[in-house]
matplotlib code that plots the C-alpha trace (Angstrom):
import matplotlib.pyplot as plt

x = [260.5, 260.2, 258.6, 254.9, 254.0, 251.3, 249.0, 247.0, 243.7, 241.7, 238.0, 236.8, 233.0, 232.8, 232.2, 228.8, 227.9, 228.9, 227.0, 223.8, 224.2, 224.6, 221.6, 219.4, 220.9, 221.4, 223.8, 221.6, 218.6, 220.3, 221.9, 218.5, 217.0, 219.9, 221.7, 225.5, 226.9, 229.8, 230.4, 234.0, 233.2, 235.2, 232.7, 228.9, 226.8, 225.3, 228.7, 229.8, 226.9, 227.8, 231.4, 230.1, 227.8, 230.8, 232.9, 230.2, 229.7, 233.5, 233.4, 236.2, 234.4, 236.7, 236.0, 235.6, 239.2, 240.4, 238.4, 241.4, 243.3, 240.4, 240.2, 243.9, 244.1, 240.6, 239.6, 237.6, 236.8, 235.0, 233.4, 232.2, 233.1, 235.7, 238.3, 237.7, 240.9, 241.3, 242.3, 239.0, 237.1, 238.3, 236.3, 235.5, 233.8, 231.9, 231.0, 229.5, 227.5, 226.1, 225.1, 223.3, 221.5, 220.4, 219.2, 217.2, 215.5, 217.1, 214.0, 211.9, 214.7, 215.3, 211.5, 211.2, 214.5, 213.4, 210.0, 212.0, 214.2, 211.3, 209.5, 212.6, 213.3, 209.6, 209.1, 205.5, 205.1, 202.2, 203.0, 205.0, 206.8, 207.1, 209.4, 211.8, 215.2, 217.7, 221.5, 223.6, 226.4, 229.3, 230.4, 228.8, 226.1, 223.4, 225.5, 225.1, 221.6, 219.3, 216.0, 214.2, 215.6, 212.7, 215.0, 217.3, 217.2, 218.3, 220.7, 219.6, 218.5, 215.4, 214.0, 217.1, 216.5, 220.2, 220.4, 222.5, 220.1, 223.2, 224.1, 222.5, 220.9, 219.3, 216.2, 215.7, 212.2, 212.3, 209.8, 210.6, 208.8, 208.1, 209.6, 213.3, 213.4, 214.4, 214.0, 211.5, 211.4, 213.8, 213.9, 216.1, 214.4, 215.4, 216.5, 213.5, 210.7, 207.7, 207.1, 203.3, 203.7, 206.2, 204.2, 201.1, 203.0, 204.4, 201.0, 199.4, 202.1, 203.6, 201.5, 199.1, 202.2, 203.4, 200.0, 199.8, 203.3, 203.8, 200.2, 200.8, 197.9, 199.0, 200.9, 202.6, 203.8, 204.1, 201.8, 203.1, 200.8, 197.8, 196.4, 192.9, 193.8, 196.3, 193.7, 191.2, 193.9, 194.3, 190.6, 190.2, 192.8, 191.1, 194.5, 194.5, 196.9, 198.4, 199.5, 199.7, 197.0, 198.6, 197.4, 196.8, 193.6, 190.7, 189.0, 192.4, 193.1, 189.7, 190.1, 193.4, 191.9, 189.1, 191.3, 190.9, 187.1, 187.5, 187.0, 190.4, 191.1, 194.4, 196.5, 196.9, 200.5, 201.7, 201.8, 200.9, 199.5, 195.8, 193.8, 190.4, 189.0, 187.1, 185.4, 186.3, 185.5, 188.3, 188.8, 185.5, 187.3, 186.0, 188.7, 189.4, 191.4, 193.2, 194.1, 197.0, 198.1, 201.3, 200.9, 204.7, 205.5, 202.8, 204.2, 207.7, 206.4, 204.6, 207.8, 209.7, 207.0, 207.1, 210.9, 210.7, 208.0, 210.0, 213.1, 211.1, 209.5, 212.9, 214.2, 211.1, 211.6, 215.2, 214.3, 211.5, 214.0, 216.4, 213.5, 212.4, 215.7, 215.7, 214.4, 212.0, 211.0, 207.3, 204.8, 204.6, 208.4, 208.1, 205.2, 207.1, 210.2, 208.0, 206.4, 209.8]
y = [89.5, 89.8, 86.8, 86.9, 88.3, 86.5, 88.4, 86.8, 88.3, 87.1, 86.5, 84.0, 84.1, 87.7, 86.6, 85.2, 88.5, 90.5, 88.2, 88.6, 92.4, 92.2, 89.9, 92.2, 95.3, 97.1, 99.6, 100.4, 100.8, 103.3, 105.3, 105.6, 107.2, 109.3, 111.8, 111.5, 114.5, 114.9, 114.3, 113.2, 110.4, 107.2, 105.3, 105.9, 106.1, 102.7, 101.2, 102.7, 101.1, 97.7, 98.2, 98.8, 95.7, 93.5, 95.0, 94.4, 90.8, 90.3, 90.1, 92.6, 95.3, 98.0, 101.7, 103.9, 105.1, 101.4, 100.5, 100.9, 98.4, 96.0, 96.1, 96.2, 92.4, 92.0, 91.7, 95.0, 94.9, 91.6, 92.5, 96.1, 97.4, 98.0, 100.8, 101.1, 101.0, 100.4, 104.1, 105.2, 103.7, 106.2, 107.6, 110.9, 109.0, 106.7, 109.5, 111.6, 108.5, 108.1, 111.7, 111.3, 108.3, 110.3, 113.2, 110.8, 109.1, 105.8, 104.1, 104.9, 103.9, 100.6, 99.9, 99.8, 98.0, 95.3, 94.9, 94.6, 91.8, 89.8, 89.9, 89.1, 86.0, 85.0, 84.5, 83.8, 86.5, 85.1, 87.2, 90.2, 90.1, 93.4, 94.0, 96.5, 96.1, 98.3, 98.7, 100.3, 102.7, 104.4, 108.0, 111.4, 112.2, 114.7, 117.7, 119.2, 118.0, 120.4, 120.3, 121.3, 118.3, 115.8, 113.1, 113.3, 110.5, 111.0, 108.5, 108.3, 106.0, 103.9, 100.4, 98.3, 94.9, 94.0, 94.4, 97.6, 100.2, 102.2, 103.1, 105.3, 103.4, 103.7, 101.6, 99.8, 99.1, 96.1, 94.3, 91.0, 88.7, 85.2, 83.0, 83.8, 86.5, 89.2, 92.7, 94.7, 97.7, 99.2, 102.6, 103.9, 105.7, 107.5, 105.4, 106.3, 105.6, 103.5, 100.4, 101.0, 104.4, 103.3, 100.3, 102.5, 104.9, 102.1, 100.5, 103.9, 105.0, 101.9, 98.8, 99.4, 99.8, 96.3, 94.7, 96.0, 95.1, 91.7, 90.5, 89.5, 88.1, 88.6, 91.0, 89.4, 91.4, 91.2, 92.7, 96.2, 96.1, 95.1, 98.6, 99.6, 102.5, 100.3, 97.5, 99.9, 101.0, 97.4, 96.9, 100.0, 98.5, 95.1, 93.7, 90.4, 90.2, 87.8, 89.1, 88.2, 89.7, 91.4, 90.2, 93.8, 93.7, 92.7, 90.2, 88.4, 88.2, 86.8, 84.2, 83.0, 82.9, 80.5, 78.4, 75.2, 75.3, 76.0, 73.0, 72.6, 70.7, 69.0, 70.8, 68.5, 67.5, 69.0, 66.6, 68.1, 71.3, 72.2, 75.2, 76.9, 79.5, 82.5, 85.3, 88.9, 92.5, 94.3, 97.8, 97.5, 95.0, 91.5, 88.9, 85.3, 84.8, 81.5, 80.2, 77.7, 75.2, 73.2, 70.5, 69.7, 73.4, 73.7, 70.7, 72.2, 75.6, 73.8, 72.0, 75.3, 77.0, 74.2, 74.5, 78.2, 77.8, 75.1, 77.3, 80.2, 78.0, 76.7, 80.3, 81.4, 78.4, 79.3, 82.9, 81.9, 79.6, 82.5, 84.7, 82.1, 82.2, 85.9, 87.6, 90.6, 93.1, 92.9, 91.3, 94.3, 94.2, 90.5, 91.1, 93.9, 91.7, 88.9, 91.3, 92.3]
z = [105.1, 108.9, 110.6, 111.1, 114.6, 116.5, 118.9, 121.7, 122.9, 125.9, 124.9, 127.6, 128.1, 126.9, 123.3, 124.4, 126.1, 123.1, 120.7, 122.8, 122.8, 119.0, 118.6, 120.7, 118.9, 122.2, 120.8, 117.8, 120.0, 122.3, 119.4, 117.7, 120.8, 122.1, 119.9, 120.2, 122.1, 119.6, 115.9, 116.5, 118.9, 118.3, 120.4, 120.1, 123.3, 122.4, 122.0, 125.3, 127.0, 125.5, 126.7, 130.3, 130.0, 129.0, 131.7, 134.3, 133.2, 133.1, 136.9, 137.3, 139.2, 137.9, 138.1, 134.9, 134.7, 134.7, 131.6, 129.2, 131.3, 131.2, 127.4, 126.8, 126.1, 124.7, 121.0, 121.0, 117.3, 117.8, 121.1, 120.4, 116.9, 114.3, 114.9, 118.6, 120.7, 124.5, 125.2, 123.5, 126.3, 128.9, 131.8, 130.0, 127.1, 129.5, 131.9, 129.1, 127.9, 131.4, 131.5, 128.2, 129.5, 132.6, 130.5, 128.3, 131.3, 132.3, 133.6, 130.5, 128.2, 130.0, 130.1, 126.3, 125.8, 128.3, 126.4, 123.2, 124.7, 126.1, 122.8, 120.8, 123.0, 122.6, 126.4, 127.4, 130.0, 132.1, 135.2, 136.3, 139.7, 141.6, 144.6, 146.1, 147.9, 149.5, 149.2, 152.0, 151.1, 152.9, 152.7, 152.8, 150.3, 149.3, 150.2, 146.7, 145.9, 144.1, 146.0, 142.7, 140.8, 140.6, 139.3, 142.3, 144.9, 148.5, 150.0, 153.6, 156.3, 156.0, 156.5, 155.8, 154.1, 154.2, 158.0, 158.1, 159.7, 160.8, 157.3, 154.6, 151.7, 148.3, 147.2, 143.9, 142.7, 140.3, 138.1, 136.4, 134.0, 135.4, 132.7, 132.8, 135.5, 133.1, 134.7, 132.7, 134.9, 137.5, 139.1, 142.0, 144.9, 148.0, 150.9, 153.1, 150.6, 151.4, 149.2, 149.4, 147.8, 145.2, 144.2, 143.8, 141.5, 139.3, 138.9, 138.1, 135.6, 134.0, 134.4, 131.4, 129.2, 130.2, 129.7, 126.2, 125.2, 127.0, 127.4, 131.0, 133.0, 136.6, 138.8, 141.8, 144.7, 148.5, 151.1, 150.4, 147.3, 149.4, 150.1, 149.4, 147.0, 145.1, 144.8, 143.3, 140.7, 139.7, 139.5, 137.3, 134.9, 135.1, 136.2, 138.0, 140.9, 143.5, 146.9, 150.6, 152.7, 155.8, 159.2, 160.4, 158.4, 160.7, 158.4, 157.7, 161.4, 162.1, 159.3, 160.7, 164.2, 163.2, 160.9, 163.0, 162.4, 158.7, 156.3, 154.6, 151.4, 150.4, 147.8, 144.8, 144.3, 147.6, 150.5, 154.0, 152.4, 152.9, 151.8, 152.0, 149.6, 151.1, 149.1, 150.0, 148.9, 150.7, 149.3, 147.3, 145.1, 144.7, 145.5, 146.5, 149.7, 150.2, 153.6, 153.6, 156.2, 156.3, 158.8, 159.1, 159.5, 162.1, 164.0, 163.8, 165.1, 168.0, 169.0, 168.9, 171.0, 173.5, 173.8, 174.4, 177.0, 178.8, 178.7, 180.1, 182.8, 184.0, 184.2, 186.2, 188.5, 189.1, 189.8, 192.2, 194.1, 194.5, 195.6, 198.2, 199.9, 200.2, 203.4, 203.2, 205.9, 205.0, 202.6, 200.3, 199.7, 198.8, 196.4, 194.8, 194.3, 192.9, 190.4, 189.1]

ax = plt.figure().add_subplot(projection="3d")
ax.plot(x, y, z, "-o")
ax.set_aspect("equal")
plt.show()
């Protein structure tokens, strides 16, 4: 008999990833909601998604056509399923799976999967955090866009959060639960969208679903949510919220202006922090505004302001000295040079 041949497969940390996918039944969830596009598939759409998750968390960053190389030395039967080979995970199979996800509606599919995961892990979802960010890209895009395709996003210039205003970008709206930071909702948007508009649409179309499924108490977002129309939507849904009041609101500006005269109380457990509570009805919605003061931060800002003023004063003194040594034909010329 020929000697027994040993084979070595690289598992690394990917066994943990695959085990979690199996525990959450991600492949079964997707296959139950998306009909496979072929009866002769070696890999179901759900298994293809799990394969892409494992590749993404394998820190390889490989493109679709390199997937067979990535899985060549991996125990695929343990990671994904019996009978699957590396060459089955080619770019055609994965590409068709992505097309099927797109047709089914990625955001809606992910929304219900995320709710399933949070409930399975028994996370006490006390609050949801909503925010948006942008990712810049290189290359030429949008040349073949169908203007009638409502699902199509436009990669274009907009407000850049990653400090690349010279490049086109795409925006990602993201909502996470507060306990483990698991994303429960994400949706791509065109690069020039306004967070105020996007937040309003998400609250209008999806928030009630999250409240019913996760029993969350608060919605937390930045000042982009603090718009009168959005606050009225939250009030209609009886949704409590936490946000930052922008200083372009007259009442907020006046409150900050008279802060030294406001009676502030110390924040329990936080040294050097003080606060005051002020009732408000902005946007016809009853609220509680909180004004916070950090004494150490204020002292630091005062020192920074003093340094800037001293630097500016020294510059002005040097400029004035240069001007004093210069001769002018008349008083008007001197005053004009001084004004510059």
